[in-house]
N, C-alpha and C positions, 0 to 999 in steps of 0.2 A: 195665758200661761206665762211662766217665767222663762225668758229667753237667755240662752248662753251664747255670747257672741264675741268676736274678736275683730278689731279694725286692722286691716292690712297696711303695713308701712309702705308709703310710696317709694322711699329710697331702696328698700329691699326688693320691691317689685321692679324697679329700674335695673337692678343688677341681674334679676332673673330674665326679664324680657329682652334687655339689651346687654348681654354679658360681655365684659371686656375681653374674655377669652372663650372660645368654643371648646366644649368637651368632645373628644373623639376617642373611640376605642382602638386599642392596638390591633384587634382583629380586622377592623376596617382599614387600618393602615397597611396591614399585611396583604389584604386583597386588592387594594387600589394601586395600580401602577403609577398614578400621578405622584403619590407620596414616595414610591421607590425612586422615581426619577429626580424629584425635588431634593431628596435626602441622599442622593448618590454620593455627594460630597458632604463633609462635616458642616453642620449648621449650629450656631450658638444655642445653648439650652441651659435650663436651670432645673436641678433635681432637688426634691424635698422629701424627707422622711420624718417619721415621728421622733427619731433619735438624733437629728442633726439640724443645723441651720441650712438655709438654701445654699447649695453648692453649684457654682458655675461649671459648665462642661460643654460638650459638643455631641450632637446626635447624628448618627449616620446609619443608612441601610447598607449592610455588608453581607454578601453571600446568603441572602435569604433571611437575615435576622437584623433587628435593630440593636445597635450598640450605642451605649452612652459612655463617652470617653471622659473620664475625670479621675482624680485620685480617689480610688474606691475606699481607702482607709478613712477618708473624711466623712463618708456617708454613714459609717457605723452600721452597716447592714451585712447580712449573710444571705445565702441562697434561699429562695422562696419567701422573701420578704417583700412588702409592698412599698411603692414609692410613686410620687407624682412627678412627671417631667413636663415642663413648660417650654414651648418653642414656637418659632414663627416659620410658616411655610406658605409660599406663594402670596405673601403679603397679609396673611391671616394669622392671628395669635391663637394658639391651641394649648390645651393641657390634656395629658393622657395618663390614666392610672395603669400601672404595670406591676409585674412582679419580677424579681431577679431570678434568672435561670442559672447564670454562672457569674461569680464575682472574681475578677482578676485584679492584678496590681494597678492597672491604669484604665480599666474599662469594665462595664457591666453589660451582660447580655440580657435583654428584656424579653419577657413573656407576657402573654395576654391574661387578663383577669376579667371577670364580669364587672362592668362599671356601675352596677346598681348598689346603692346603699341600703335600700329597703327590699324586703322579700316580697315578690309579686305573687298574686293569687289569680288563677284562671277564673273568668267570669262568663263570657259568651252571652252578653245581653244586648238587645237592640239599643241604639243610642242615636239621638238627634244632635247635630252639630251646626253651629252658626259661626262663620268667620267674621271677626270684628274689623271695622275700618281702622286704618293706622291712627287716625286722629283720636279714636276712643282709647286705643292702647296707650297713646302718648298722654292722655288726660289722667290715666291711672298713675303714671310715672311722675307727672308734675304736681299731682295732688289736687288738680281741679275737680276730679271725681275721686271719691274714697270708697273702697269696697269694704263693707261690713259683712263678715261671715258668721252665719248662725249655725249652731250645732244642734242636731236633734230638735228641729223646729216643727211645729204643727200649724198648718194653715187652717184656720177655723172655718173659712167659707167652704173649701172643698174637702175638708177633713183629710188632707194629704199630709203625711209625715215626710219630713225632709231630713236625710242624714246630714247633708250639707246644703245650705241655701245662701247664695251670695246676693246681697242687695247693694244698691249704689246710693251713696250720699253725695250732695244733700238731697233730701226728699224721701229716702228709703224706698226708692223705686226699684222695680225689677228690671230685667234686661230688655223689656219691650221698648223702652225709650232709646236704647242704644243700638239695636240691631234691626235689620230688615228681615222680618220673619219669612218672606218669600225666598230669601237666600239660604235655604235650609238644605242640608245634606244628611242622609241617614247612613248607618253602618252598624258594626258590631264592636262593642268593647271587648277586646280579647282578654286582657288581664289588667290588674289594678294593684297598686301598692299605696302606702301612706304618702309617697312622693309623687305619684302620677299614674298614668294609664297608657295603654296602647289601643288604638282604634283602627279597625279595617273599614275603609269608606268605599261606597259605591259612587264615585264622583260623577257629577253632571258634565256633559260635553262642554258647557260654557264656563266651567269652574277654573279659576285662576288662583293659585296658591302663592304667587310671587308677593313678597313683602308682607305676608300675613304672619303675625307674631302671636296673636291672642285669639282664642275662640271661646264660645260659650257652649256647654254641653248639658244634656239632660238624659239621665238613664235611671231605670228603676232597679233597685237592688234588694236582695234578701240580706238583712243586716241582723244576724243572730235570729232572735225570735220575731223581729219586726220587719215590715216591708216599708221601704222608704225610697225617696228620690235623691239622686245626686244632681244638683242644679248649680253649676259652678263655672267660673272662668278658668281656663287653662292656658299655659304658654306652650306654643308649638316648638319643641326642641329639635325635631328631625322629621322630614317628610320623605318616605321611601316609596318609589314607584315600582310595583310588582305586577306585571302583565296588565290587566284591566282594573286593578285595584290599587289603592293608595293606603299606606300604613302611616298613621300619625303617631309619633312618640311625644307624649304630652307630659308636662310637669304641672302639678297644682301650684297656684300662686303662693300657697303656703302649705306645708305638709300637714296631712290630717293628723290629729292627736293620737289616733289609734285606728287599727283595722281589725274588724271582727274575724275570727277564724272560720265562721260560718257564712262566708260571703258567697252570693250566688245571684242568678237571674231572677228578677221579679216582674218582668214584663207581662202583659196580659194579651190575650187574643181577642180581637174585635172583628165584628162583621160590618163591612162598609157596603151600604146598599145604594145603587145608582139608578135602579129602575130601567135598565137597558144596557146594551153593549156600549162600552166607553173605553177611551184611553185615559187611564187614571195615573196621575202623578202624586204619589203619597210620600211626603217628606223628601222630595227630590228624586225618588225612584219611580220609574215608569212601569206600569202594569197594563196588560191588555185584558180587559174584563169582558167576557162573552156572555155570561149567564146573568148579568145584572148585579152581582154582588161578589165580594172578595173578603176572605178571611186573612188577617195579617196580625202579627205580634207587634205591639207598640209600647214604648215606655209611657209613664204618666207625664203630664206636662203639655206643652203646646204642639199641635199637629197642624200641618198645612196640606190640604187635599185639593187638587185641581182635577177637573173632569172635562173631557171633550167627547160629546156624543156624535153619533154617525151623521147627524144632520148639521153638524158644525157648532151647535150650541155649547157654550162653555160656562162653567160655574166653579166657584172656589168656596171652601169653608176653612176657616181657621178655628180650631177647636181646642180648648183646654180640657184635658182629661184629668179628672181628680179621682180620689179613692172611691167615691160613690157614683162615679159616672156610669151610665148605661153602657153595655157592651155592643150595642148596635148603633151605628152612625149612619144617618141618611144624608146623601148629597143629591139635591134635586135641582132641576133646571131653573126653577124660579128662585133659587137661593143664590144666584150669581152675585158675587162680590160681597156677600154678607160675612161678617166676622161673628161667630157664634161660640158661646161657652156651653159645653154639653155637661149639664149638672144632673144630679139625681132627680128623677121625676116623682 
């Protein structure tokens, strides 16, 4: 079939993966006392609006509000208009999008706005996530590896439709040559936009997110009248720890050209049979299986299943689930260490 694709620009990826300035929301600045303390005295800042050149000023947290001190007349703005403020705090360069609450002769009181450029849609679909080593992320930036993104691609072998499918050049290889499939984490994609997505993870005890900038994700989506997979690299913009869960705020390495209004969950329910009581680790999440089998919802794509029986025997299956795959998966003791593709029989 005819492929539609786009090669992602390494220079643009570098600005996304290693941004010169970090974006922060004014709501976060209002909640975090570290910013209150750091900005208790005036700090240099630059304000930008659509109607003016960059204007130098000073940013300060005063009596529960952030104030931008500068000649307001030069900003050419009124109340309830948007602006971007760039500043440095605790050695880190930031930019924050805000709106004007009150405009005075020499200062502007700032208010919070939603920092999202794209409208997000709730999804609630299972997702598999692999964190990439720093060296792989660096190779995307230097151009040693190039990402070619396919749109609405059909895998002839598995008859699996892909909404987005990232391949790596040279060689047109998939992610299998770049990631350790055993280093898998599963979760739920909470919402998605053309620009990125939010993921709720069930982290493993040994998981370390320090210095992780890029991940690879697989999720199955209802895309209008079609069912397809989102198999793509993302940049981790923010990691939030909430009780026993972790929320990843991710940006696509290039915005999607469109987002269907009929977006939804297209994962499938599978029965995994172990033939006895086991401790099963399915895509990084542990399950205690007492009756020999387990029903679980999975996205299409690669799955990693580890089992440990009561007698200590262990086995692993790495299974690629395609559109025509059977919905029953067997993990047996004699299959230890085998990598298997579960295709239509």
